[in-house]
C-alpha positions in Angstrom: 59.9 -38.0 13.7 59.6 -34.4 12.3 55.9 -33.8 12.2 56.1 -30.7 10.2 58.2 -32.2 7.4 56.7 -35.7 7.1 54.7 -35.2 3.9 53.4 -38.7 4.1 50.8 -37.3 6.5 49.6 -34.9 3.8 49.6 -37.2 0.8 47.7 -39.9 2.7 50.2 -42.8 2.7 50.1 -45.1 5.7 52.6 -44.9 8.5 53.7 -48.2 10.1 52.0 -49.0 13.5 55.3 -48.2 15.2 55.7 -44.8 13.4 52.1 -43.9 14.1 52.6 -44.7 17.8 55.7 -42.6 17.9 53.9 -39.7 16.1 50.9 -40.0 18.5 53.1 -39.9 21.6 55.1 -36.9 20.3 52.0 -34.9 19.5 50.4 -35.5 22.8 53.6 -34.6 24.7 53.6 -31.2 23.0 50.5 -30.2 25.0 49.1 -28.3 22.1 45.5 -29.0 21.0 46.1 -27.4 17.6 48.4 -30.3 16.7 45.9 -33.1 17.5 44.3 -33.0 14.0 47.6 -34.2 12.6 46.9 -37.4 14.6 43.1 -37.6 14.3 43.0 -37.2 10.5 44.5 -40.7 10.2 43.2 -42.3 13.4 40.8 -44.6 11.5 43.6 -46.1 9.5 45.1 -47.3 12.7 42.0 -48.5 14.5 43.8 -51.4 16.0 46.3 -49.1 17.8 43.8 -47.5 20.2 42.5 -50.4 22.2 46.0 -51.5 23.2 47.9 -50.2 26.2 49.9 -47.8 24.2 46.8 -46.4 22.5 45.0 -46.0 25.8 47.9 -44.0 27.2 47.9 -41.7 24.2 44.1 -41.3 24.5 44.6 -40.4 28.2 47.2 -37.8 27.2 44.9 -36.4 24.6 42.1 -36.0 27.2 44.5 -34.1 29.4 45.4 -31.7 26.6 41.7 -31.1 25.9 40.8 -30.5 29.5 43.7 -28.2 30.0 42.8 -26.2 26.9 39.2 -25.9 28.1 40.4 -24.7 31.5 42.3 -22.0 29.7 39.0 -20.9 28.1 40.0 -21.9 24.6 36.8 -23.7 23.6 37.1 -23.1 19.9 40.5 -24.6 19.8 39.1 -27.9 21.2 36.2 -27.9 18.8 38.6 -27.4 15.9 41.0 -30.1 17.3 38.2 -32.7 17.3 36.6 -31.7 14.0 38.3 -34.6 12.2 38.0 -37.1 15.1 36.3 -40.4 14.0 33.1 -40.9 15.9 34.3 -44.3 17.2 37.5 -42.9 18.6 35.5 -40.0 20.3 33.3 -42.6 21.9 36.4 -44.5 23.2 37.8 -41.3 24.6 34.5 -40.5 26.3 34.3 -44.0 27.8 37.9 -43.6 29.1 37.1 -40.2 30.6 33.9 -41.5 32.3 35.8 -44.4 33.9 38.2 -41.9 35.5 35.4 -40.0 37.1 33.9 -40.9 40.5 31.2 -43.4 40.3 27.8 -41.8 39.5 29.3 -38.5 38.5 27.3 -38.4 35.2 24.1 -38.6 37.2 25.0 -35.3 38.9 26.6 -33.3 36.1 26.1 -30.0 38.0 28.9 -31.1 40.4 31.5 -31.5 37.6 34.2 -28.8 36.9 33.3 -26.5 34.0 36.1 -27.9 31.8 35.2 -31.5 32.5 31.5 -30.9 31.7 32.5 -29.1 28.4 34.9 -32.0 27.5 32.2 -34.6 28.1 29.7 -32.6 26.0 32.2 -32.1 23.1 33.2 -35.8 23.0 29.5 -36.8 23.1 28.9 -34.6 20.1 31.9 -35.8 18.2 30.8 -39.4 18.8 27.5 -38.7 17.0 25.3 -38.0 20.1 24.5 -34.4 18.8 21.0 -34.3 20.3 22.4 -35.0 23.8 24.9 -32.2 23.9 22.6 -29.3 24.7 20.6 -31.4 27.1 23.7 -32.4 29.1 25.0 -28.8 29.2 21.6 -27.6 30.6 21.7 -30.4 33.2 25.2 -29.3 34.2 24.2 -25.5 34.4 22.7 -25.2 37.9 24.9 -23.3 40.4 27.5 -22.2 37.9 28.6 -18.6 37.2 26.7 -17.9 34.0 29.3 -15.3 32.8 31.9 -18.0 32.7 29.8 -21.0 31.8 27.2 -19.6 29.5 29.3 -18.4 26.5 31.3 -21.7 26.1 28.2 -23.8 26.7 26.3 -21.9 24.0 29.2 -22.2 21.6 29.4 -26.0 22.1 25.7 -26.5 21.8 25.6 -24.5 18.6 28.5 -26.4 17.1 26.7 -29.7 17.6 23.2 -28.6 16.8 21.5 -30.9 14.3 22.4 -30.1 10.7 18.9 -28.8 9.8 19.1 -26.3 12.6 22.5 -25.0 11.5 21.8 -24.6 7.8 18.3 -23.3 8.1 17.5 -24.4 4.6 17.4 -27.6 2.5 19.7 -27.2 -0.6 19.0 -30.0 -3.1 21.3 -31.2 -5.8 19.1 -34.2 -6.8 15.3 -34.8 -6.9 14.3 -38.5 -7.2 10.8 -38.9 -8.7 8.4 -41.8 -8.5 6.3 -42.1 -11.7 2.7 -43.4 -11.1 0.5 -40.8 -9.5 3.6 -38.6 -8.9 4.9 -37.5 -12.3 1.7 -38.6 -14.1 -1.8 -39.7 -13.2 -2.4 -43.5 -13.5 -0.6 -46.8 -12.9 1.2 -48.4 -15.8 1.2 -51.9 -14.3 -2.6 -51.7 -14.1 -2.8 -50.9 -17.8 -3.7 -47.2 -17.3 -2.8 -44.7 -20.0 -0.7 -42.2 -18.1 -1.7 -38.6 -18.1 1.2 -36.3 -17.5 1.0 -33.7 -14.7 2.3 -30.8 -16.7 3.3 -28.7 -13.7 5.6 -31.5 -12.5 7.1 -31.9 -15.9 7.8 -28.1 -15.9 9.5 -28.5 -12.6 11.8 -31.2 -13.9 12.9 -29.1 -16.9 13.3 -25.9 -14.8 15.4 -27.6 -12.1 17.6 -29.0 -14.9 18.2 -25.4 -16.1 19.1 -24.2 -12.6 21.6 -26.8 -11.5 19.4 -29.4 -9.8 19.1 -32.8 -11.6 16.3 -35.3 -11.5 16.4 -39.1 -11.3 13.7 -41.8 -11.3 13.0 -44.6 -8.8 9.8 -46.4 -9.9 8.3 -49.9 -9.5 7.5 -50.5 -13.1 8.7 -52.3 -16.3 11.6 -50.4 -17.7 10.5 -50.7 -21.4 6.9 -49.4 -20.7 8.1 -46.6 -18.5 10.7 -45.5 -20.9 8.2 -45.5 -23.8 5.8 -43.3 -21.8 8.6 -40.9 -20.8 9.8 -40.7 -24.4 6.2 -40.0 -25.5 6.1 -37.0 -23.1 9.6 -35.9 -24.3 11.0 -36.4 -20.8 13.3 -39.4 -20.9 16.4 -37.3 -21.6 15.4 -34.9 -18.8 16.3 -37.6 -16.2 19.6 -39.2 -15.1 20.2 -42.5 -13.3 16.7 -44.0 -14.0 16.1 -46.9 -11.7 12.9 -48.6 -12.9 12.2 -52.1 -11.5 10.0 -54.0 -9.1 12.5 -53.8 -6.2 12.4 -52.1 -2.7 13.2 -48.4 -3.1 15.3 -47.9 0.0 18.3 -49.9 -1.1 18.0 -48.6 -4.7 18.1 -44.9 -3.7 20.9 -45.5 -1.2 23.0 -47.0 -4.0 21.9 -44.3 -6.5 23.1 -41.5 -4.2 26.4 -43.4 -3.7 26.8 -43.8 -7.5 26.1 -40.1 -8.0 28.6 -39.2 -5.3 26.2 -37.1 -3.4 25.1 -36.7 0.2 21.6 -37.7 1.4 21.3 -34.3 2.9 21.2 -32.8 -0.7 18.5 -35.2 -2.0 14.7 -35.0 -2.2 12.6 -38.1 -2.8 9.0 -37.6 -4.0 6.5 -40.5 -4.0 2.7 -40.9 -3.5 3.0 -44.1 -1.4 3.6 -43.5 2.4 5.2 -47.0 2.7 7.9 -46.1 0.1 8.5 -42.7 1.8 9.0 -44.3 5.2 11.2 -47.1 3.7 13.5 -44.6 2.0 13.7 -42.3 5.0 14.8 -45.3 7.2 17.2 -46.7 4.6 18.8 -43.3 3.8 19.3 -41.2 6.9 19.4 -37.5 6.1 17.3 -37.6 2.9 14.3 -35.4 2.6 11.0 -36.9 1.5 7.7 -35.4 0.5 4.3 -36.9 -0.3 3.4 -36.3 -3.9 -0.3 -36.1 -3.1 0.1 -33.4 -0.5 -0.4 -29.7 -1.1 3.1 -29.3 0.5 4.8 -31.0 -2.5 4.3 -28.4 -5.2 4.8 -25.5 -2.7 8.1 -27.0 -1.7 9.2 -27.4 -5.3 8.2 -23.8 -6.1 10.2 -22.5 -3.1 13.3 -24.6 -4.0 13.2 -23.5 -7.6 13.0 -19.9 -6.6 16.0 -20.4 -4.3 18.0 -21.8 -7.2 16.9 -19.3 -9.8 20.3 -17.6 -9.7 22.1 -20.7 -10.9 22.3 -20.6 -14.6 24.0 -24.0 -15.3 22.7 -27.4 -16.2 24.5 -30.3 -14.6 22.6 -33.0 -16.6 25.6 -33.7 -18.9 27.9 -34.0 -15.9 25.8 -36.7 -14.3 25.2 -38.4 -17.7 28.9 -38.8 -18.0 29.0 -40.3 -14.4 26.2 -42.6 -15.3 28.2 -44.0 -18.3 31.2 -44.6 -16.0 29.1 -46.4 -13.4 27.5 -48.6 -16.1 30.7 -49.5 -17.8 32.5 -50.3 -14.6 29.7 -52.6 -13.5 29.8 -54.4 -16.8 33.6 -54.9 -16.8 33.8 -55.8 -13.1 37.1 -53.9 -12.6 38.9 -53.2 -9.4 39.1 -49.5 -8.3 42.7 -49.1 -9.5 42.2 -51.0 -12.7 39.1 -48.9 -13.6 41.0 -45.6 -12.9 44.0 -46.7 -15.1 41.8 -47.7 -18.0 39.8 -44.4 -17.7 42.8 -42.4 -19.1 42.6 -39.6 -16.5 44.4 -36.3 -17.4 44.7 -33.2 -15.2 46.3 -29.8 -15.5 46.7 -27.0 -13.0 46.2 -23.3 -13.5 47.8 -20.8 -11.2 48.1 -17.1 -10.5 46.4 -14.7 -13.0 45.3 -17.5 -15.3 42.5 -18.1 -12.7 40.9 -14.7 -13.1 38.9 -16.1 -16.0 37.5 -18.7 -13.6 36.9 -16.6 -10.5 33.1 -17.1 -10.4 33.5 -20.8 -10.9 36.1 -21.0 -8.1 33.8 -19.3 -5.6 30.9 -21.5 -6.7 32.9 -24.7 -6.2 34.1 -23.8 -2.7 30.7 -22.6 -1.6 28.7 -25.5 -3.0 31.2 -28.3 -2.0 30.4 -30.1 1.3 31.6 -33.7 1.0 34.9 -32.8 -0.6 35.5 -29.4 1.1 38.4 -30.5 3.3 38.8 -27.1 4.9 35.1 -26.7 5.5 35.6 -23.1 4.5 33.6 -20.7 2.4 34.5 -17.7 0.1 32.7 -14.4 0.3 31.3 -13.9 -3.2 33.3 -11.4 -5.2 36.5 -11.7 -3.1 38.5 -14.4 -4.7 39.7 -12.0 -7.5 41.6 -10.0 -4.9 43.5 -13.1 -3.7 44.2 -14.2 -7.2 45.8 -10.9 -7.9 47.6 -10.7 -4.6 50.4 -12.9 -5.9 52.8 -11.8 -3.2 50.6 -13.3 -0.4 48.5 -16.1 -2.1 48.7 -18.9 -4.6 45.4 -20.0 -6.1 45.7 -23.3 -7.8 42.9 -24.9 -9.8 42.6 -28.4 -11.2 41.0 -29.2 -14.5 40.3 -32.9 -15.3 39.1 -35.0 -18.2 39.2 -38.7 -19.1 38.0 -41.0 -21.9 34.4 -40.5 -20.7 34.4 -36.7 -21.0 35.5 -33.4 -19.7 34.9 -32.6 -16.0 36.1 -29.0 -16.0 37.3 -27.0 -13.0 37.0 -29.6 -10.2 39.5 -28.6 -7.6 40.7 -25.4 -5.8 43.5 -24.8 -3.4 44.1 -21.3 -1.9 47.5 -21.3 -0.2 48.6 -18.4 2.1 52.3 -17.7 2.0 52.5 -16.0 5.4 51.0 -18.8 7.4 52.0 -21.6 5.0 48.5 -23.1 5.3 45.6 -23.8 3.0 42.7 -21.4 3.4 40.6 -23.4 0.9 40.9 -27.0 -0.4 37.7 -28.1 -2.1 36.7 -30.4 -4.9 33.7 -31.3 -7.0 32.0 -34.6 -6.2 32.3 -35.5 -9.9 35.9 -36.6 -9.3 35.3 -38.5 -6.1 37.6 -41.5 -5.7 39.8 -40.5 -8.7 42.8 -39.4 -6.7 42.7 -35.7 -7.7 43.1 -34.5 -4.1 46.4 -36.4 -3.9 47.5 -34.9 -7.3 46.8 -31.4 -5.9 48.8 -32.0 -2.7 51.7 -33.3 -4.8 51.5 -30.3 -7.1 51.6 -28.0 -4.1 54.6 -29.8 -2.8 56.4 -29.7 -6.2 55.8 -25.9 -6.3 57.6 -25.6 -2.9 54.6 -24.8 -0.8 55.0 -26.7 2.5 51.9 -27.4 4.6 53.3 -26.3 7.9 51.7 -24.6 10.9 48.3 -25.5 12.2 46.6 -28.1 9.9 43.9 -26.7 7.7 42.1 -30.0 7.0 38.8 -30.4 8.8 38.3 -33.9 7.5 40.6 -36.8 6.4 41.9 -36.8 2.8 40.8 -39.9 0.8 43.3 -42.8 0.4 43.2 -42.8 -3.4 46.6 -42.2 -5.0 47.1 -40.1 -8.1 49.1 -42.8 -9.8 46.4 -43.2 -12.5 46.4 -39.5 -13.4 48.6 -38.1 -16.2 49.6 -34.5 -15.2 49.9 -32.1 -18.2 51.4 -28.6 -18.1 49.0 -25.7 -18.7 52.0 -24.0 -20.3 51.6 -26.5 -23.2 49.6 -24.7 -25.9 47.5 -27.7 -26.8 46.6 -28.3 -23.1 45.6 -24.7 -22.6 43.6 -24.7 -25.8 41.8 -27.9 -24.7 40.7 -26.3 -21.4 39.8 -22.8 -22.9 37.8 -24.4 -25.7 35.5 -25.7 -23.0 35.7 -22.9 -20.4 36.2 -19.7 -22.5 36.0 -20.4 -26.2 37.8 -18.0 -28.5 39.0 -17.7 -32.1 42.8 -17.8 -31.7 43.3 -16.7 -35.3 42.0 -13.2 -34.3 44.7 -12.6 -31.7 46.3 -9.3 -32.5 47.6 -8.2 -29.1 49.9 -10.0 -26.6 50.5 -8.8 -23.1 54.0 -9.7 -21.9 53.9 -8.5 -18.3 54.9 -11.8 -16.5 52.6 -12.6 -13.6 50.5 -9.5 -13.9 49.6 -10.1 -17.6 46.4 -12.0 -16.7 45.1 -9.0 -14.6 45.5 -6.7 -17.5 43.7 -9.2 -19.7 40.9 -9.6 -17.1 40.1 -5.9 -17.1 40.5 -5.5 -20.8 37.7 -4.7 -23.3 39.7 -6.4 -26.0 39.8 -9.9 -24.7 38.6 -11.4 -28.0 41.9 -10.3 -29.7 44.3 -10.6 -26.8 46.6 -13.3 -25.4 48.6 -12.9 -22.2 51.6 -14.4 -20.4 51.6 -16.3 -17.2 54.7 -18.1 -15.8 56.0 -20.4 -17.1 54.2 -19.4 -20.4 56.0 -16.1 -20.9 58.5 -14.0 -22.8 61.7 -12.6 -21.3 64.8 -11.1 -22.8 67.2 -14.0 -22.2 65.1 -16.0 -24.7 66.5 -13.8 -27.4 70.0 -15.2 -26.6 69.1 -18.9 -26.5 66.6 -18.7 -29.3 63.5 -19.9 -27.3 61.6 -16.8 -28.5 61.3 -18.5 -31.9 58.8 -21.0 -30.5 56.4 -18.2 -29.5 53.8 -16.2 -31.3 54.3 -12.4 -31.5 51.2 -10.7 -33.0 51.4 -7.2 -34.4 50.7 -5.4 -31.1 52.8 -6.1 -28.0 52.7 -4.9 -24.4 56.0 -5.3 -22.6 56.7 -4.4 -19.0 60.5 -3.9 -18.8 60.6 -4.8 -15.1 60.1 -8.4 -16.2 63.8 -8.6 -16.9 65.1 -6.4 -14.1 65.5 -9.3 -11.6 68.6 -11.4 -11.3 67.1 -14.9 -11.4 65.6 -14.2 -14.8 69.2 -14.3 -16.2 70.4 -17.3 -14.2 70.8 -19.5 -17.3 73.7 -17.2 -18.3 74.7 -15.3 -15.2 74.2 -15.3 -11.4 72.9 -11.7 -11.7 72.1 -9.1 -14.3 75.0 -8.6 -16.7 74.8 -5.2 -18.4 76.5 -6.3 -21.6 74.3 -9.3 -21.9 71.2 -7.3 -21.2 72.0 -4.8 -23.9 72.7 -7.6 -26.4 69.3 -9.3 -25.7 67.4 -6.0 -25.6 68.9 -4.9 -28.9 67.8 -8.2 -30.5 64.3 -7.7 -29.2 64.2 -4.1 -30.5 65.5 -5.3 -33.9 62.8 -8.0 -34.0 60.1 -5.5 -33.2 61.3 -3.0 -35.8 61.8 -5.4 -38.6 58.6 -7.3 -37.8 56.4 -4.3 -38.1 55.3 -4.5 -34.5 53.8 -1.8 -32.3 55.1 -2.0 -28.7 53.6 -0.4 -25.6 56.5 -0.2 -23.1 56.0 0.2 -19.4 58.9 1.3 -17.3 58.9 0.6 -13.5 59.4 3.4 -10.9 62.9 4.2 -9.9 64.3 6.1 -6.9 61.9 4.6 -4.4 62.6 3.5 -0.8 64.8 0.5 -0.4 62.0 -1.7 0.8 60.2 -1.2 -2.5 63.0 -3.1 -4.3 62.7 -6.3 -2.2 61.2 -7.9 -5.2 61.5 -11.6 -4.4 63.1 -14.1 -2.1 66.9 -13.7 -2.3 66.7 -10.4 -3.9 69.4 -7.8 -3.0 67.4 -4.6 -2.9 70.4 -2.3 -2.9 71.6 -3.7 -6.3 68.0 -3.8 -7.7 67.5 -0.1 -6.9 70.8 0.8 -8.6 69.9 -1.2 -11.8 66.4 0.4 -12.4 67.5 3.8 -13.6 70.3 2.3 -15.6 68.0 -0.1 -17.5 65.2 2.4 -17.7 67.7 4.8 -19.4 68.3 2.2 -22.2 64.5 1.9 -22.9 64.0 5.7 -23.0 66.7 5.8 -25.7 64.9 3.1 -27.7 61.6 4.9 -27.5 63.3 8.1 -28.6 65.0 6.4 -31.6 61.9 4.4 -32.7 58.9 6.6 -31.8 56.8 4.9 -34.5 57.4 1.5 -32.9 57.7 2.0 -29.2 55.3 4.0 -27.0 56.7 4.7 -23.6 54.8 4.9 -20.3 56.6 5.9 -17.1 54.7 4.2 -14.3 56.2 6.6 -11.8 54.1 9.3 -13.4 50.9 7.1 -13.4 50.8 5.3 -10.0 50.4 6.8 -6.5 52.7 5.5 -3.8 49.9 3.7 -2.1 49.2 1.7 -5.3 52.6 0.0 -5.1 53.0 -3.3 -3.4 56.6 -3.0 -4.5 58.3 -1.5 -7.6 57.0 -4.3 -9.9 53.6 -5.3 -8.4 50.6 -3.1 -8.0 47.2 -3.1 -6.3 44.1 -4.2 -8.3 42.8 -0.7 -8.8 46.1 0.2 -10.4 46.1 -2.9 -12.6 42.6 -1.9 -13.8 43.8 1.6 -14.7 46.9 0.2 -16.5 44.6 -2.1 -18.4 42.5 0.8 -19.6 45.7 2.5 -20.8 46.5 -0.6 -22.8 43.0 -0.6 -24.3 43.2 3.1 -25.3 46.6 2.6 -26.9 45.4 -0.4 -28.9 42.3 1.6 -30.0 44.6 4.4 -31.2 47.0 2.1 -33.0 44.3 0.1 -34.8 42.5 3.3 -35.8 45.7 4.7 -37.3 46.3 1.4 -39.0 42.8 1.5 -40.5 43.3 5.0 -41.8 46.7 4.1 -43.4 45.1 1.1 -45.1 42.3 3.2 -46.4 44.7 5.8 -47.7 
């Protein structure tokens, strides 16, 4: 079986038991710990394989690889290898390892080899015994050379430190409130007239404004509680109200599941110690606080201050989810049937289209935990560079909506061409169990991006298929308008400038001060000269002002519909048609010519490009456009990029570094200002 090419591993489809066994044996025989996640990601789906003889042999081989890797001093490689190991399998491996040791060896851990002690500690941590890791490593420490033992032991202990110790701060996404003597003074069931605690009401509204939603879990009659909340103007400030005379532990556990959150991101506030202990026991990881303690308001003030930078309400998002949960429960549909009837649609944005969403991309990756499959983070302000670095990265974003509403940008994949791996693969919990991850993997595969090399996933992908999702092209004008109406509303009737610079168009738009009147190309939504021959240009809109980078059509594959390579006669025919359209249509065109006469490497423009031929064509085709600008000076304004850009600003003859793109954008703005000012004067005259 070819591990690197078997895409079933990546899209989550099950292998047969025999195929899985073959794969497991092959991976272990390669003696490479970095390959083990290929196996461990899907270990739970083949739980019956491991207790058998074949499974135990594979497990023994895996232990050998881990110990050998630790003996080589590569502790991080083992930690990474086991990051996706199911806890139950880690326990089986630990049990098998212990049985191979001399009897009583665990009672004297200081006598174990370093590598064996490290392996036992790592397997214990991976099996869920995090608290025992540091203790065991300390017990094994006496008599060892600290210079060799200390650093790996510290790394392992830190890796398995309890979550609270590693994060250092509680980051809430949900606050669950009791009502009686928590949100208000008084007990409804006793006939009291509730008196609102104004400070707590202010907290609820403020947290809503800063991205933390509030829910209710109260032992009360729903009708009376709702009436009181509506009287205080607070009913609509809460999502997922659970108001009934039932135990709170099970209710909050189900609420968190319905809201697709993690207990570690939830705070429960109640005045009753019994309720607090019940919820803490029923929902491991949740934070609880006594509403009657002085600590409560102090904690809320601190959390609000820590979220003050978030200027986004998520109430509407969870209200949408609340509607879905209620409708599904009422219809009693299976998972697949519910997804099908939901009418899910998705579209993917790539390259420079994503510059408009850069901040949201960073926020999604950095906030996502449950569905951050690479467990990676983005340094704020850096994703723009990767979006613009189209020669080395592909940034793909998923936008999703269904009959219940619009979910927005809910998925991000950042693919590195050099390593053929995913640096980031993260999703919003709002689309959990919808199959969007599978849709993204399939989209990457269709775009020709293989997921080779060391696996990037730190946790298993969900089993949901994307069969229920209708994929729409972002190149479709209606789809793009649908997304931008939500994400970046604009009045399309005011568009007066189009940037036709292929994949760099979006960068020029991003830096422009005239975004309100500008549209831009991004493959496959673009203009190129061969469209003049086939007539496809007639389906596009050409406003009065056009920016055209001639290099767009200086590459052979652009002409493949008519010729294997650039045909000079065909180029002249199409270029003449474009010039005629511009002149007759009253357009103003800013024309950028690429540098010529550079070193040969600068003309290695794309895979399969013949740089020698490309370098020869540039002066020939540039000569044509210089003649056009000289003949029609009132229509075409020529810019020689060789006179504008320094050598270190060139990635190659057609692609430029961000600082250069920003400078070119400023040139476009200045040209547009000059042209529109002249137009205004002529109209006034």
